C-alpha positions as CSV (number, residue, x, y, z in Angstrom):
1,F,149.6,102.1,58.6
2,D,149.7,101.9,54.8
3,D,149.0,98.2,54.9
4,D,148.4,95.3,57.2
5,N,151.9,93.9,56.8
6,K,152.7,94.9,60.4
7,S,150.1,92.4,61.7
8,E,150.6,93.1,65.5
9,I,151.2,96.3,67.4
10,T,152.1,96.4,71.1
11,F,151.2,99.3,73.4
12,V,153.1,99.6,76.7
13,V,152.6,102.1,79.4
14,A,156.1,103.4,79.9
15,D,155.5,105.9,82.6
16,G,152.5,107.2,84.6
17,P,149.4,105.6,86.2
18,G,147.5,104.8,83.0
19,K,146.2,101.5,81.6
20,V,145.9,100.3,78.0
21,D,142.8,98.2,77.5
22,G,142.8,97.9,81.3
23,E,146.3,96.5,81.5
24,D,150.0,97.7,81.5
25,S,150.4,96.5,77.9
26,A,148.2,95.3,75.1
27,T,149.0,93.6,71.7
28,I,146.5,94.5,69.0
29,T,146.1,93.1,65.5
30,V,146.3,95.6,62.7
31,S,143.0,95.8,60.8
32,G,142.2,98.2,58.0
33,G,145.5,99.9,58.5
34,K,144.7,100.7,62.1
35,A,145.5,99.4,65.5
36,E,143.4,101.0,68.3
37,V,143.7,100.8,72.0
38,T,141.9,102.6,74.8
39,L,143.9,104.5,77.4
40,T,142.5,105.2,80.8
41,A,143.8,107.5,83.5
42,N,142.7,110.0,86.1
43,E,142.0,113.5,84.8
44,G,145.2,115.6,84.5
45,D,147.6,112.6,84.7
46,S,150.5,112.6,82.2
47,I,151.2,109.1,80.8
48,Q,153.9,107.9,78.4
49,V,152.9,105.0,76.1
50,R,155.5,103.2,74.0
51,V,154.3,101.8,70.7
52,L,156.2,98.8,69.2
53,A,155.7,97.3,65.8
54,E,157.5,94.2,64.4
55,G,160.5,95.3,62.3
56,A,160.2,99.0,63.2
57,R,161.6,101.2,65.9
58,S,159.4,101.9,68.8
59,V,157.7,105.3,69.2
60,L,157.1,107.0,72.6
61,V,153.9,109.0,72.8
62,E,153.0,111.3,75.6
63,V,149.3,111.8,76.5
64,E,147.5,113.9,79.0
65,A,144.2,112.5,80.3
66,T,141.1,114.5,79.7
67,T,137.7,114.4,81.3
68,P,136.1,111.0,81.0
69,P,132.8,110.6,79.2
70,E,129.7,112.0,80.9
71,I,127.8,109.4,82.9
72,G,124.8,108.1,81.0
73,E,125.3,110.3,77.9
74,G,126.1,109.1,74.4
75,P,125.6,105.7,72.7
76,V,125.1,102.5,74.6
77,G,126.3,99.0,73.7
78,P,126.9,96.3,72.8
79,M,128.4,96.0,76.3
80,A,127.4,98.3,79.1
81,L,127.7,98.7,82.9
82,D,124.5,98.8,85.0
83,L,124.1,99.5,88.7
84,D,120.8,97.7,89.2
85,A,122.1,94.2,90.2
86,T,118.6,93.1,91.3
87,S,117.5,92.2,87.7
88,F,119.3,90.7,84.8
89,G,120.0,92.8,81.7
90,D,120.5,96.5,81.2
91,Q,118.1,98.6,83.5
92,G,119.8,101.8,82.4
93,V,121.0,102.7,85.9
94,R,124.3,104.6,85.4
95,R,124.5,106.4,88.7
96,T,123.5,105.8,92.3
97,E,121.6,108.7,93.8
98,T,123.2,108.2,97.2
99,A,126.6,107.0,98.2
100,P,127.0,103.7,99.9
101,A,128.6,103.7,103.3
102,V,132.2,102.8,103.8
103,G,132.5,99.1,104.1
104,D,129.4,98.3,102.0
105,E,129.6,96.1,99.0
106,L,128.7,97.5,95.6
107,Q,127.7,95.4,92.7
108,V,128.1,96.5,89.0
109,D,126.3,94.4,86.4
110,L,128.2,93.8,83.1
111,V,125.5,93.5,80.5
112,A,125.2,92.7,76.8
113,T,122.7,95.0,75.1
114,E,122.8,93.3,71.7
115,G,124.6,90.7,69.6
116,A,125.1,88.1,72.4
117,D,123.3,85.1,70.8
118,G,125.5,82.1,70.1
119,L,128.5,83.2,72.1
120,I,131.0,80.7,73.6
121,A,133.2,83.3,75.5
122,F,133.8,87.0,76.1
123,N,136.3,89.2,77.8
124,A,136.1,92.7,79.2
125,A,138.4,95.2,80.9
126,I,137.2,97.8,83.4
127,A,139.0,100.7,85.3
128,Y,137.9,102.1,88.6
129,D,138.9,104.6,91.2
130,A,141.1,102.5,93.5
131,S,141.1,105.3,96.2
132,K,137.4,104.8,96.7
133,L,136.7,101.1,95.6
134,E,138.4,97.8,96.1
135,F,137.8,94.9,93.7
136,V,136.4,91.9,95.5
137,S,135.2,89.3,92.9
138,F,133.5,88.6,89.6
139,S,130.8,86.0,89.0
140,A,129.4,85.0,85.6
141,T,125.6,85.2,85.6
142,D,122.5,84.9,83.3
143,L,123.9,84.4,79.8
144,F,127.1,82.8,81.0
145,D,125.8,81.1,84.1
146,G,128.0,78.1,84.6
147,G,130.9,79.5,82.6
148,L,134.5,79.5,83.8
149,S,135.6,82.9,85.0
150,I,139.2,84.1,85.1
151,P,139.7,87.6,86.6
152,V,143.1,89.3,86.5
153,S,143.2,92.4,88.7
154,S,145.6,95.1,89.3
155,D,145.3,98.4,91.2
156,G,142.4,100.2,89.6
157,A,141.8,97.8,86.8
158,V,140.3,94.3,86.2
159,R,140.3,92.2,83.0
160,I,137.9,89.3,83.0
161,S,137.7,86.3,80.7
162,V,134.7,84.0,80.7
163,A,134.1,80.8,78.6
164,F,131.9,77.8,78.6
165,V,133.9,74.6,79.3
166,T,131.3,72.5,77.5
167,S,129.7,72.9,74.1
168,A,127.1,75.3,75.4
169,T,126.5,78.7,73.8
170,T,124.4,81.7,74.8
171,S,120.8,81.7,73.6
172,A,119.7,85.3,73.9
173,E,120.6,88.6,72.1
174,S,120.9,90.5,75.4
175,G,121.2,90.0,79.1
176,S,123.7,90.0,82.0
177,L,127.2,88.7,81.6
178,G,128.4,88.9,85.2
179,L,128.6,90.9,88.4
180,F,131.6,92.8,89.5
181,S,131.7,93.2,93.3
182,F,133.5,96.1,95.0
183,K,134.1,97.1,98.6
184,V,133.6,100.8,99.3
185,L,136.8,102.3,100.9
186,A,135.9,106.0,101.2
187,E,133.0,108.4,100.7
188,G,132.6,110.5,97.7
189,E,132.0,110.1,94.0
190,A,133.7,107.2,92.2
191,R,133.5,105.9,88.6
192,V,133.8,102.5,87.1
193,I,134.6,102.6,83.3
194,L,134.2,99.8,80.8
195,V,137.4,100.1,78.8
196,S,137.1,97.3,76.3
197,G,135.2,94.2,75.5
198,Q,135.1,91.3,73.1
199,F,132.6,88.6,72.2
200,A,133.6,85.2,70.8
201,S,131.3,83.0,68.8
202,G,134.2,80.9,67.4
203,T,137.9,80.7,68.0
204,E,138.5,84.4,67.2
205,P,137.1,87.1,69.4
206,D,135.5,90.2,67.8
207,K,136.7,93.6,68.9
208,L,133.8,95.7,70.2
209,T,133.3,99.4,70.1
210,I,131.9,100.2,73.5
211,G,129.2,102.9,73.6
212,T,130.3,105.7,76.0
213,G,126.8,106.2,77.3
214,G,126.8,102.9,79.1
215,A,130.5,102.5,79.6
216,V,130.8,104.8,82.6
217,V,128.9,104.5,85.9
218,G,129.0,106.9,88.8
219,I,128.7,106.0,92.5
220,G,127.0,108.6,94.7
221,G,127.9,111.5,92.5
222,D,124.7,113.4,92.9
223,A,124.6,113.1,96.7
224,I,128.2,113.7,97.6
225,S,130.6,115.5,95.2
226,A,128.1,117.3,93.0
227,G,125.7,118.0,95.8
228,L,124.0,121.2,97.0
229,T,125.3,123.2,99.9
230,S,123.3,125.4,102.2
231,S,123.6,129.2,101.8
232,E,123.8,131.9,104.5
233,G,122.4,134.4,102.0
234,D,122.7,138.1,102.9
235,G,122.8,137.4,106.6
236,T,119.6,139.2,107.6
237,W,117.8,135.9,108.3
238,S,118.7,132.3,109.1
239,M,116.9,129.0,108.8
240,D,117.7,126.4,111.5
241,L,116.9,122.7,111.4
242,D,117.5,122.1,115.1
243,D,114.4,122.1,117.4
244,A,116.2,123.7,120.3
245,A,115.4,127.4,121.0
246,G,117.6,129.9,119.1
247,D,119.9,129.4,116.1
248,Q,121.9,126.2,116.5
249,E,123.3,126.8,112.9
250,V,122.1,123.4,111.7
251,R,121.6,124.0,107.9
252,E,121.7,120.5,106.6
253,L,120.0,117.2,107.4
254,N,121.6,114.0,106.2
255,G,120.2,110.4,106.1
256,T,116.6,111.6,105.7
257,G,114.1,108.9,104.6
258,G,110.9,109.2,102.6
259,G,107.9,110.4,104.5
260,Q,110.0,112.0,107.2
261,E,108.9,115.3,108.8
262,F,111.3,118.1,109.7
263,T,110.9,121.6,111.1
264,I,112.6,124.8,109.9
265,Q,113.0,127.7,112.4
266,L,113.0,131.2,111.1
267,I,115.6,133.3,112.9
268,N,115.8,137.1,112.4
269,N,119.3,138.5,112.8
270,Q,118.3,142.2,112.8
271,S,116.8,142.4,116.3
272,I,113.4,143.5,114.9
273,S,110.2,142.8,116.9
274,P,107.5,141.1,114.9
275,S,104.7,142.8,116.7
276,L,103.4,144.4,113.5
277,G,103.4,141.1,111.5
278,G,105.0,140.5,108.1
279,S,105.3,138.0,105.3
280,F,107.6,135.3,104.1
281,T,108.1,133.6,100.7
282,I,109.8,130.2,100.8
283,Q,110.9,128.2,97.7
284,F,110.9,124.4,97.7
285,D,110.8,121.5,95.2
286,P,107.3,120.0,95.3
287,Q,108.7,116.8,93.7
288,K,110.8,116.2,96.8
289,V,109.0,117.7,99.8
290,E,105.6,119.0,100.8
291,L,104.4,121.5,103.3
292,V,102.7,120.1,106.4
293,S,102.2,123.4,108.3
294,G,99.3,125.6,107.3
295,S,101.1,128.6,108.8
296,V,104.3,129.8,110.4
297,S,103.7,128.8,114.1
298,G,105.5,130.4,117.0
299,I,104.9,134.0,118.2
300,V,103.0,135.1,115.1
301,N,99.6,134.3,113.7
302,Q,98.5,133.4,110.2
303,L,96.6,136.1,108.4
304,G,94.7,134.9,105.3
305,S,95.3,131.9,103.2
306,L,98.6,130.5,101.9
307,V,99.5,131.6,98.4
308,F,101.1,128.9,96.2
309,E,102.8,129.9,93.0
310,D,105.0,127.5,91.0
311,N,107.5,126.1,93.6
312,T,107.0,128.8,96.3
313,V,104.6,129.4,99.2
314,A,103.9,132.8,100.7
315,F,102.7,133.4,104.3
316,T,101.1,136.6,105.6
317,L,101.3,137.0,109.3
318,A,99.9,139.1,112.1
319,G,102.2,139.8,115.0
320,L,101.3,139.5,118.7
321,S,102.0,142.9,120.3
322,G,104.1,142.7,123.4
323,V,105.5,139.2,122.8
324,P,109.3,139.4,123.1
325,V,111.6,137.9,120.5
326,E,114.1,135.6,122.1
327,D,117.3,134.8,120.3
328,G,115.8,136.1,117.1
329,Y,113.2,133.3,116.9
330,I,110.1,134.3,114.9
331,G,108.4,131.1,114.1
332,Q,108.7,127.7,112.4
333,V,107.5,125.9,109.3
334,G,106.9,122.1,109.0
335,F,107.8,120.1,105.9
336,K,107.8,116.4,105.0
337,T,109.8,114.5,102.4
338,L,107.7,112.6,99.8
339,D,107.6,108.8,99.8
340,G,110.6,107.4,98.0
341,F,112.7,110.6,98.6
342,E,116.3,110.2,97.3
343,G,119.1,112.6,96.6
344,E,118.8,116.1,98.0
345,T,116.8,119.2,97.9
346,E,117.2,122.8,98.9
347,I,114.6,125.1,100.7
348,V,115.2,128.8,100.3
349,L,113.9,131.8,102.1
350,L,113.4,134.2,99.1
351,V,111.7,137.2,100.7
352,A,111.1,138.3,104.4
353,E,109.1,141.4,105.3
354,I,108.5,142.3,109.0
355,G,107.1,145.2,110.9
356,D,109.3,147.2,113.2
357,A,107.4,148.1,116.3
358,T,109.6,151.1,117.0
359,T,109.6,152.8,113.6
360,F,106.3,151.4,112.4
361,E,107.9,150.6,109.1
362,N,108.1,147.4,107.2
363,V,111.7,146.1,106.8
364,R,111.9,144.0,103.6
365,S,114.9,141.9,102.6
366,E,115.7,139.1,100.2
367,P,117.8,136.8,102.4
368,K,118.3,134.0,99.8
369,N,119.5,131.8,102.7
370,S,118.7,128.0,102.5
371,V,118.8,124.6,104.2
372,V,119.6,121.3,102.4
373,I,117.9,118.0,103.0
374,R,119.7,114.8,101.9
375,S,118.8,111.1,101.7
376,G,122.5,110.1,101.7
377,T,124.9,110.3,104.7
378,G,126.8,113.3,103.3
379,D,129.4,114.8,105.7
380,G,127.1,115.1,108.7
381,D,125.6,112.4,111.0
382,Q,126.2,109.0,109.6
383,A,123.2,106.9,108.8
384,P,123.5,103.4,110.2
385,S,125.3,100.9,107.9
386,L,122.7,98.3,107.4
387,S,123.7,94.6,107.8
388,P,121.8,91.5,108.8
389,D,124.7,90.6,111.1
390,F,123.0,92.3,114.1
391,D,125.2,90.8,116.8
392,G,128.4,91.7,114.8
393,D,130.0,88.2,115.0
394,G,130.8,88.1,111.3
395,T,128.0,85.6,110.4
396,V,124.2,85.8,109.8
397,G,123.0,83.2,112.2
398,F,120.4,82.2,114.8
399,R,121.3,84.8,117.3
400,D,120.7,87.4,114.6
401,F,117.3,85.8,113.9
402,I,116.4,86.0,117.6
403,Q,117.2,89.7,117.7
404,F,115.3,90.3,114.5
405,A,112.3,88.4,115.8
406,Q,112.2,90.6,118.9
407,K,111.9,93.7,116.7
408,Y,109.6,92.3,114.1
409,G,106.5,94.6,113.6
410,A,108.2,97.7,115.1
411,K,107.3,101.0,113.4
412,D,109.2,104.2,113.5
413,G,107.2,106.6,115.7
414,D,104.8,104.1,117.2
415,G,107.0,102.4,119.8
416,V,105.7,100.4,122.7
417,S,102.7,102.8,123.2
418,V,100.7,100.7,120.8
419,G,102.0,97.3,122.0
420,L,104.7,97.0,119.4
421,P,108.5,96.5,120.0
422,E,110.6,99.6,120.2
423,Y,111.8,100.6,116.7
424,E,115.5,100.4,115.9
425,A,116.7,101.4,112.4
426,K,119.3,98.7,112.1
427,F,116.6,96.0,111.8
428,D,114.7,98.0,109.1
429,L,116.8,96.6,106.3
430,D,114.7,98.3,103.5
431,S,114.6,101.6,105.4
432,S,110.8,101.8,105.1
433,G,110.1,102.9,108.6
434,E,108.8,99.5,109.6
435,V,110.5,96.2,110.5
436,G,108.2,94.2,108.3
437,F,107.9,91.3,105.8
438,R,110.3,92.7,103.2
439,D,112.9,93.0,105.9
440,F,112.2,89.4,106.8
441,I,112.8,88.4,103.2
442,L,116.1,90.3,103.0
443,F,117.2,88.8,106.2
444,A,116.3,85.3,105.1
445,Q,118.2,85.7,101.8
446,S,121.4,86.5,103.9
447,Y,120.8,83.8,106.6
448,G,123.8,81.5,106.9
449,K,125.9,83.6,104.5
450,D,128.7,86.1,104.8
451,P,127.1,89.4,105.9
452,S,129.5,91.4,103.7
453,L,127.6,90.0,100.7
454,F,124.4,91.8,101.8
455,V,123.4,94.6,99.4
456,V,121.3,97.4,100.7
457,P,118.2,97.4,98.5
458,K,117.1,100.3,96.3
459,S,114.1,102.4,97.3
460,A,112.0,100.2,94.9
461,L,112.0,97.5,97.5
462,S,110.2,99.7,100.0
463,K,107.2,100.0,97.7
464,P,103.9,98.6,99.1
465,A,103.1,95.0,98.2
466,S,101.5,94.7,94.8
467,D,98.1,93.3,94.3
468,N,99.4,91.7,91.1
469,G,102.5,89.5,90.8
470,T,103.7,86.0,90.4
471,N,100.9,84.7,92.7
472,E,98.2,87.2,91.5
473,D,95.6,84.4,91.3
474,A,96.3,83.0,94.7
475,L,93.6,82.8,97.4
476,L,93.8,82.4,101.2
477,S,91.0,80.7,103.0
478,L,90.1,80.1,106.7
479,I,88.9,76.6,107.4
480,S,87.5,75.9,110.9
481,E,88.1,72.5,112.5
482,P,87.0,70.9,115.8
483,G,89.5,71.1,118.6
484,E,91.3,68.3,120.3
485,E,90.3,69.3,123.8
486,D,87.0,70.4,125.4
487,G,86.2,74.0,124.5
488,E,88.9,74.3,121.9
489,V,88.5,75.4,118.3
490,M,91.0,75.4,115.5
491,V,91.3,77.3,112.2
492,R,93.5,76.3,109.3
493,L,95.0,78.9,106.8
494,H,94.9,77.3,103.4
495,L,96.5,78.6,100.2
496,S,95.2,77.8,96.7
497,G,95.9,78.8,93.2
498,V,99.5,79.8,93.9
499,D,102.4,79.6,91.4
500,L,105.2,79.4,94.0
501,V,105.3,80.6,97.6
502,D,108.3,80.5,99.8
503,G,107.3,83.0,102.4
504,F,104.2,84.5,104.1
505,S,103.1,87.1,106.5
506,V,99.5,87.2,107.9
507,R,97.9,89.6,110.3
508,L,94.7,88.3,112.0
509,R,92.1,89.9,114.3
510,F,89.9,87.8,116.6
511,D,87.0,88.4,119.0
512,S,88.8,88.5,122.4
513,S,85.4,88.7,124.2
514,A,84.6,85.2,122.9
515,M,87.9,83.4,122.7
516,S,91.6,83.5,123.7
517,W,94.5,82.6,121.5
518,K,96.0,79.3,122.7
519,G,98.8,78.3,120.3
520,I,99.9,77.7,116.7
521,D,101.1,74.8,114.6
522,G,103.3,75.3,111.6
523,L,102.1,73.1,108.7
524,V,105.1,74.0,106.4
525,P,108.8,73.7,107.0
526,S,110.6,76.8,108.3
527,L,114.1,78.0,107.4
528,F,114.7,79.1,111.0
529,V,112.8,76.8,113.5
530,P,112.0,73.1,114.0
531,A,109.1,71.4,112.2
532,G,105.7,72.3,113.6
533,E,106.7,75.8,114.6
534,V,106.4,79.2,113.0
535,A,109.4,81.5,113.0
536,L,107.7,84.8,113.9
537,A,104.4,84.5,115.8
538,R,103.4,87.3,118.2
539,S,100.2,88.9,119.5
540,E,99.7,92.6,119.2
541,G,97.4,93.9,121.9
542,T,94.6,91.5,122.9
543,E,93.0,91.0,119.5
544,Q,95.7,90.8,116.8
545,I,98.2,88.1,115.8
546,V,101.0,88.4,113.3
547,L,102.5,85.3,111.7
548,S,105.5,85.3,109.3
549,D,107.9,82.6,108.1
550,I,110.3,81.8,105.2
551,L,110.4,78.3,103.8
552,P,113.8,76.6,103.2
553,Q,115.0,76.0,99.6
554,G,113.1,73.2,97.9
555,A,110.1,73.4,100.2
556,A,108.1,76.1,98.3
557,I,104.4,75.7,98.0
558,E,103.1,75.1,94.5
559,S,99.4,75.0,93.5
560,D,97.9,74.7,97.0
561,G,98.8,73.9,100.6
562,D,98.3,74.7,104.3
563,L,100.3,77.3,106.1
564,V,99.4,77.2,109.8
565,R,96.8,76.0,112.2
566,L,95.6,78.3,115.0
567,R,94.2,77.1,118.3
568,F,91.7,79.0,120.5
569,D,89.9,78.4,123.7
570,M,86.3,79.5,123.7
571,L,85.4,81.6,126.7
572,D,81.8,80.6,126.4
573,K,81.5,77.3,124.7
574,T,77.9,78.0,123.7
575,A,78.7,81.3,121.9
576,P,80.5,81.7,118.5
577,G,83.6,83.7,117.9
578,R,84.9,85.5,114.9
579,I,88.3,85.7,113.2
580,D,89.3,88.0,110.3
581,I,92.4,88.3,108.2
582,V,93.5,91.9,108.2
583,Q,96.4,91.4,105.7
584,A,98.0,88.5,103.9
585,I,101.2,88.7,101.9
586,V,103.2,86.0,100.2
587,S,106.6,86.0,98.5
588,D,108.0,84.0,95.7
589,G,111.6,82.7,95.2
590,T,112.9,86.0,93.9
591,G,111.7,88.1,96.8
592,N,108.6,89.6,95.0
593,V,105.6,90.0,97.3
594,T,101.9,89.8,96.5
595,R,98.9,90.8,98.6
596,L,96.3,88.0,98.6
597,L,92.6,88.0,98.3
598,G,90.2,85.3,99.5
599,I,87.9,84.3,102.4
600,H,89.1,86.7,105.1
601,S,86.7,85.9,107.9
602,A,85.2,82.9,109.6
603,E,82.8,82.1,112.5
604,L,84.2,79.6,115.0
605,R,82.2,77.4,117.3
606,S,83.5,75.0,119.8
607,L,82.5,71.4,118.8
608,P,82.3,68.6,121.4
609,N,83.5,65.1,120.7
610,T,80.5,63.3,122.3
611,F,76.8,63.8,123.1
612,S,76.2,64.9,126.6
613,L,73.7,66.4,129.0
614,G,75.4,68.5,131.6
615,S,74.3,69.1,135.2
616,N,72.0,72.1,135.7
617,F,73.2,75.2,137.4
618,P,72.5,76.5,139.9
619,N,71.4,73.3,141.7
620,P,69.4,73.6,144.0
621,F,67.6,76.5,142.2
622,N,64.7,79.0,142.6
623,P,63.1,79.7,140.3
624,D,65.3,79.4,137.2
625,T,68.1,77.0,136.2
626,V,70.3,76.4,133.2
627,L,70.6,73.1,131.4
628,P,73.7,72.6,129.3
629,F,74.0,70.0,126.6
630,S,76.4,69.2,123.7
631,L,76.1,67.7,120.2
632,P,79.1,66.6,118.2
633,E,76.9,66.7,115.1
634,A,73.5,68.0,114.1
635,A,70.6,65.9,115.5
636,I,66.9,65.7,116.3
637,V,66.8,66.6,119.9
638,R,64.1,66.2,122.6
639,L,64.8,67.6,126.0
640,A,62.0,67.5,128.6
641,V,61.5,67.9,132.4
642,F,59.8,65.2,134.5
643,N,58.5,65.1,138.1
644,I,59.5,62.4,140.6
645,L,56.5,60.3,139.5
646,G,57.9,60.2,135.9
647,Q,55.2,62.5,134.5
648,E,56.4,64.9,131.8
649,V,55.8,68.5,132.9
650,R,57.7,70.6,130.4
651,V,59.2,70.1,126.9
652,L,62.2,72.5,126.5
653,A,63.4,71.4,123.0
654,Q,62.1,69.3,120.2
655,G,63.5,69.4,116.7
656,R,66.8,69.7,114.8
657,I,69.7,71.5,116.5
658,E,73.1,72.1,115.0
659,A,76.3,70.7,116.4
660,G,77.9,72.5,119.2
661,Y,77.6,73.5,122.9
662,H,74.1,74.6,123.8
663,K,72.1,75.6,126.9
664,L,68.4,76.0,127.7
665,V,66.7,77.7,130.7
666,W,63.9,76.1,132.7
667,D,61.9,78.7,134.6
668,G,60.2,76.2,137.0
669,K,56.9,76.2,135.1
670,D,55.0,73.5,133.2
671,D,53.8,73.6,129.6
672,S,50.7,75.5,130.7
673,G,52.7,78.2,132.5
674,R,51.8,77.0,136.1
675,Q,54.6,77.3,138.7
676,M,55.7,73.9,139.9
677,A,56.1,73.0,143.5
678,S,59.4,72.5,145.3
679,G,60.9,69.0,144.9
680,I,63.1,66.7,142.8
681,Y,62.8,66.9,139.0
682,L,64.5,65.0,136.2
683,T,65.8,66.2,132.9
684,R,65.9,63.7,130.0
685,M,67.6,64.3,126.6
686,V,67.2,62.1,123.6
687,A,69.4,62.7,120.5
688,G,69.5,59.8,118.1
689,E,70.7,56.8,120.1
690,F,71.9,59.0,123.0
691,V,69.8,59.2,126.1
692,G,70.9,61.3,129.1
693,I,69.1,61.9,132.5
694,N,70.0,64.3,135.3
695,K,68.4,65.0,138.7
696,M,67.8,68.6,139.9
697,L,66.2,70.1,143.0
698,M,63.9,73.1,143.2
699,I,63.5,74.8,146.6
700,K,61.2,77.7,147.4
């Protein structure tokens, strides 16, 4: 426009599936002689937009949609979309490496990258692929926590307006504005596009120019639509991922986790015997997988060392004369995905050379056939859809907790052979290969809530517990205590120097030859079980105990506090036992975990409640007998043997003895080493004010 006299321009979608600024129509104020609007549509769609200006005839414009901006490329800000909903602010995650399963919930974080200080309101419009995603909700977070949200949605678009209802304003230049939640309707790549946005620091909002690099996010694009496909190559050779004999034509593995081994069978399609040996060159991505076989195993033998060059490995083989080739099977090679494996990778048979036993010639080919390994579900077998609603009743409740507790500690590949529960992947919520403490935290965060709100964590959640974190200065100590019953010992687990702890997992080892585990007392509240109990407490084998629990909201430990008290029965009250902490992990209120240091071992002794002199055994005896006695505290002890005339014949103990259960042996001799005659003898013990006397009979 030549001037700003035409103060408002209205854009209306007259025909076609497009949106202007995320809606069917938008009225824009002319500024600097321009009125701008963003039109969104699927690629190839034809849309008609009518432009109306006050006092002028409307104009009909026809537009054909072009390819949307590339994901993650171009400028970012001052608003952006981020797919890491676990942390506030822009984490730069513009694409998920794997596609979520149908029915999963997906969260997209709307973030401010700059210029957000002092705001009272904002609005934004997004467009999304309605054939793949269904809008569920929007919630204001972080910068606008507590603000009033008003979402207006239509098929494929959402406009959100958020404002503080008090005099509050934002107090940071950047951070999260809110979370969009979507339900996944179908597999495949989907995009969410930030169409427009406005900040308001006063009564008038400011039009923002959205940076295209952060305005588009892609869901599962790398793993599904833009993924690799296996190749049959020139047909001379095949690689098969099925362990059954012969070519089962399995060229792709889906749902493969980090650290998972798999086997590739080499199948020759030329009916050539390998009796003269040969060689193979295989190409793979060392950033995704590693070789676990030192050779091609099967009906051939390795000859010489492997040759690695860049991203290939070469095998030289010696054939076994007279060994028949069945169904073309020559041998197999083992690989393993690296920890944290995501996305997909291709393994290619570049060169195959094999000796023909009939012509005595080498037959060389460049098959270029391949197999593909994926972490996503792809089009093959569906990986389990993870949910804390294990019983499928629509809620995460106590029955789910019981099922989880029965599987706690299970490890993929170990099973019941080592005394652990049988592993089931649906309980492994972080897909780490173990139903462990992190899964417990994820389950606790969903307890009592709608299971559809559960978000499958990124691979970062499956990293080992850190030695540094919120509670990096915390210490765990073992404190022994006297038991409440005869022969019982107790040990208390005490935390000190913590910032905030709302969950714990401790693995202990004890000397089963000296003591047996009797029970446990919870000393902190539990989210799942009554006071005095521990949610997850189980023995593994005869010498290990695993304890885990999550504290309810408001009951977190700060500074220091006791966790549990363990009770043991001493098998021999006079002998000490030992207990060690194998591993101790705590979590804070955000789900971060920290491995603790501290006093990880203690010697336990059974402590009596009173002084006593026990009856000797055996009685009658010949020639030796055992005299037991107990001291509730350290004392000066004198224990002597007297004959029936009251004459002292032997002093067995005289001096300071520590508290505990003790025993001495009398060999039937006096202090001079002479053997005493048969008859009645008395034992007399003096410890402080305590005096005890017992009668015993020696018979020869």
